[in-house]
C-alpha positions in Angstrom: -128.4 -29.4 111.4 -130.6 -32.3 112.6 -131.5 -31.2 116.1 -133.5 -34.4 116.8 -130.4 -36.4 117.7 -129.4 -33.7 120.3 -132.6 -33.2 122.2 -131.4 -35.0 125.2 -128.8 -32.3 125.8 -131.6 -29.7 126.4 -132.6 -31.2 129.7 -131.5 -28.5 132.3 -131.2 -26.0 129.4 -133.5 -23.1 128.9 -136.2 -21.4 126.9 -134.7 -18.0 126.3 -137.7 -16.5 124.3 -140.1 -16.9 121.5 -141.2 -14.8 118.5 -144.5 -15.5 116.7 -145.4 -14.1 113.3 -148.8 -15.3 112.2 -148.4 -19.1 111.5 -144.7 -19.2 112.1 -142.7 -19.2 115.4 -139.1 -19.2 116.6 -138.3 -20.7 120.0 -134.9 -19.6 121.2 -133.3 -22.4 123.2 -130.1 -23.3 125.0 -128.9 -26.7 126.1 -127.2 -27.6 129.3 -123.4 -27.5 129.3 -122.1 -30.4 127.3 -119.0 -32.1 128.8 -115.9 -32.6 126.7 -116.4 -36.4 126.8 -119.6 -36.3 124.8 -119.4 -37.4 121.2 -120.5 -34.1 119.6 -118.8 -31.8 117.1 -117.3 -29.0 119.4 -117.5 -26.5 116.5 -121.3 -26.2 116.8 -121.2 -25.3 120.5 -121.1 -21.9 122.2 -118.1 -20.6 124.2 -119.8 -22.1 127.3 -120.1 -25.5 125.6 -123.9 -25.4 125.0 -126.1 -25.7 121.9 -127.8 -22.4 121.3 -130.1 -21.3 118.6 -133.7 -21.2 117.4 -136.1 -23.9 116.7 -138.1 -22.7 113.7 -141.7 -23.8 113.2 -143.3 -22.9 109.9 -147.0 -23.4 109.1 -148.2 -24.0 112.7 -151.2 -26.2 112.8 -151.8 -25.9 116.5 -150.2 -24.9 119.8 -151.2 -26.2 123.2 -149.9 -24.7 126.4 -150.8 -26.7 129.6 -153.3 -28.6 127.4 -155.1 -25.4 126.3 -155.2 -24.8 122.5 -154.2 -21.6 120.9 -152.6 -20.3 124.1 -149.6 -18.0 124.0 -146.3 -19.3 125.4 -145.9 -17.5 128.7 -142.1 -17.0 128.6 -142.4 -13.3 129.3 -144.2 -13.9 132.6 -141.3 -15.6 134.2 -137.6 -15.0 135.1 -136.6 -18.5 133.9 -137.9 -21.3 131.8 -135.8 -24.4 132.5 -136.2 -27.2 130.0 -137.0 -30.5 131.7 -137.7 -32.4 128.4 -137.6 -31.6 124.7 -139.0 -34.0 122.1 -139.2 -33.5 118.4 -141.0 -36.2 116.4 -141.4 -35.3 112.7 -143.2 -32.0 112.8 -144.4 -32.2 116.4 -142.5 -30.5 119.3 -143.1 -31.2 123.0 -141.5 -29.2 125.8 -141.8 -29.7 129.5 -140.8 -26.4 131.2 -140.2 -25.5 134.8 -141.1 -21.8 135.0 -139.6 -19.8 137.9 -139.6 -16.3 139.3 -137.1 -15.0 141.8 -137.1 -12.1 144.3 -137.9 -9.3 144.2 -140.9 -10.9 142.4 -142.9 -13.4 144.3 -141.1 -16.7 144.2 -142.9 -19.0 141.8 -142.1 -22.5 140.5 -144.5 -24.1 138.1 -144.2 -26.9 135.6 -146.0 -26.7 132.3 -146.1 -28.3 128.8 -145.9 -26.8 125.4 -147.0 -28.8 122.4 -146.8 -27.6 118.8 -147.4 -29.2 115.4 -146.2 -27.4 112.3 -145.7 -28.2 108.7 -142.0 -27.7 109.0 -139.6 -27.8 112.0 -135.9 -27.1 111.8 -133.0 -25.8 113.9 -130.8 -22.8 113.2 -127.6 -23.0 115.3 -126.6 -19.6 116.9 -123.6 -20.3 119.1 -123.2 -16.7 120.2 -126.8 -16.3 121.3 -126.9 -14.5 124.6 -129.2 -15.8 127.4 -130.2 -12.1 127.8 -131.0 -11.6 124.1 -134.7 -10.7 124.8 -133.9 -8.7 128.0 -131.3 -6.6 126.2 -133.4 -5.4 123.3 
């Protein structure tokens, strides 16, 4: 599935989690709810009318988080990672994320960038991916 034509739907979606294995990474993402009037194949959507799946990055050349190279993506440090922007251009990925924590933790809202270049970038659609996938296991 060519996810590049659907990146606009990820605004107000979320970064559910990430798994890194050496020079490969999987970013688990969900889009916002997609209204019935949108020209999209409904069969690829989850029950709650969102795109859910993993963005696979193979042969990572570099990762920048908030402009710092070789940084880890801080998704575990926050209760929520709302996607403000997702751009995929050839083998480069750009995410603008609003990170949040909620009580009982100290309330935090911070905006940061994630930039990744890899040899190969592709999407695996997982319509039944739970937003709590990483919290459950």
